[in-house]
N, C-alpha and C positions, 0 to 999 in steps of 0.2 A: 760326073753320074757314079764311075769307077769311085772317085777319092768318098766320095758320100757313105758308099758302102765301106771300103773300108774305115772309116771312119765308127759308122757304127758295126762294125763287127767288131772290134780292136774295143771298142766302150762296152758291148756285152761280154766281150771273153773280159774283160777287168772284170765286170759286176761281177760272173758266172766264179769267177778266181777266189773273188772277196768274201763271197758267200760260201765257198768250200772252204775254205780257210776257216772264217767264222763257226763255221760247222765242226773240223775237224781239231781245233784249239779251242779250247773250252773250259775255260774254270768254272767249279765246280764247288756244293757247300755243302755237305750232308751233315746231318747229326745218326747219333744209332746209339738207342738205350741197347747193354749189355748184360748178358745177365751177370751178379755180379761175381756166382758161383763158375763163371766158363775161364778157368785157364788161370794162371797161376798169378802173371801181373793183374788181372782184374782182381783176382782174389786181397792181394798186397794194397790195390790202391787203396778196395771198400775197408777192408780191417784196421789201414793203418789211416784212412778218416777217420773211423772210429773213435779207435786208440785218441789221434786229436780233439774231437767230441766231447771226447766221456773227460776228458785234461783241463779241458776250456768248462766243461758243466762245473764236475769239482772246484773251480776256481771260485762260480757265483756265490755271492754273500750268502745269500736264502739257505742252501747247503752248506757253507762253514759253518752256520751259525746250530747245525745241529752234533758237532764234535762230539762226542761219544755216546749219542743218544741208540735207542734200538730206534728202528724206519721201519714201516710196510712197505716193499718196493713193487710200484707197478709198472710196464715197461709196455706202449701198445705202439701202434703202427693201424693205417686205414686197410688193413688188409693183411693173415698169415702170412710172414715173408720168414725166409729160409734163415736168415741172421738172428731173428731175434731172442731164440732161447741163447743162444753165444752173447749177440749184445747183453740180457739180462743178466749173466752171469759175469762178465767183466764190468760191468757199473757195480754189481754188487760185493767185485772184489777191489774195484780201485773205491769205493765208499770207506771201505774197512783199511787200506791202507791209506786213504789222503787225511780221514778227519777220523779212524776210529768206529763206524758207525757201523753196527752190527747191522743184519737187514732180521727181521723179525720172520718165526715159524711160524706157517699158517694159523697155530691152534692158538698162538700169544696174538695180548690187543697191543697196541702200541700207542704213544700217544700222537705221534707224528706218522706222517703219510708223507711218501715221496713217487708223485708219478713224471715220468720221462716219457714224451709225444714226441717221434721222432715226427718232420715234413718231409724226410727222404732216405733213405738208407741204401744206399747203391752207387754205380758205374756208368757211365756215360762215353760216347766217342765222338768228337767232332772231326771230321778231314775237310781240307779245304785244300785248293792246288788246281795245277793245269795239266790236263790230259788229254792223247793221241787215238781215236777211237781206230782197234785191230784191224775191222773189217770183216772180222772171220778168222786174222792168220793169226789168230794170240791163243789158240788153244781155245780154255774156255773163259778166260777174261776179256769181256768186249772191250774195253781201253786198257791204256797202259800208261801210268804219269809220271811225265815228265819233271816234273817237283810238288809235290804234295808235304803238306802238312799235315801229321793224322793225331790229335791231342786227346790224351784218355786222361777220364777225372773219374777219382773214387772222389764222391761225394754223401757225406752224412749232414743235417740241418734236425736240428729240434731244440726243445725248449725243457722247462720243469715245473712243477705247480708240487708246495711243502704244503700241508696242511695242518694244521695241527686239535687234535681232538678236544684233548685242553683249553683255550681259547677261541677255539672256532676261528682261528685267521685263518685267510688261505694267501700266500704268495709265489707271484711267479717272477719265473728267471729270464733275462734277457734272452732272447734266439741264439742258437751258437750257429753256427758255419763253418762248419773247417771240409775246407776241397782237400787234395791231394791229385800231385798232377803226373804225367809221365810224356811228354810232345817230342812227337820224332819224325822227322826231313828223311822221304825217300824218293829216289830218283832212279830211273831205269837200269844204272849203272851203284848204285850206292847207297845202302839207308845207313844215317845215324843219331843216335840221339842227341833232342837239344838240353835235356837234363833229367839223372835216371832215381829212380827210388831209393834210399839208403840201404846199405845191407844189414 
């Protein structure tokens, strides 16, 4: 009888220890959408991705064919976005630099229209790793990362539609996706980047 109780307690103790261990060390993955203007890293990520997006968009044959033309430019997103005015000016400047195109003034009636539609323009953050709860001993932190991978992304995605008033033709470019990444590994002792944004 005593041996049975000892085995039962031992088995119960093992199950409790396994349960506590699985709760204490947990792998988790979270995704967080970040304000694209909150902090220098987020700003660089989203503007670098926007630069890359515009470069790839200007290489589309539907836009390259408008070399030297005066074009009405429209830039569109689902809602008001803090980067729309910046993106519009940057697209206009790149049109001139790349293809010697001129953005029409409001009182002009050009034969061509270029409408750029953004599907996404912003930053997000993925976290994946192993963490241990602090049980109130870690100050304001609920847990401490034993090993974590922080992935920061600047993402710009969209396409353009070219309309000719003269011929009535409408052309759509391929969808362009530009993603700039900055990944960081963190431990309780040291943090180090896996890749860096170019300076």
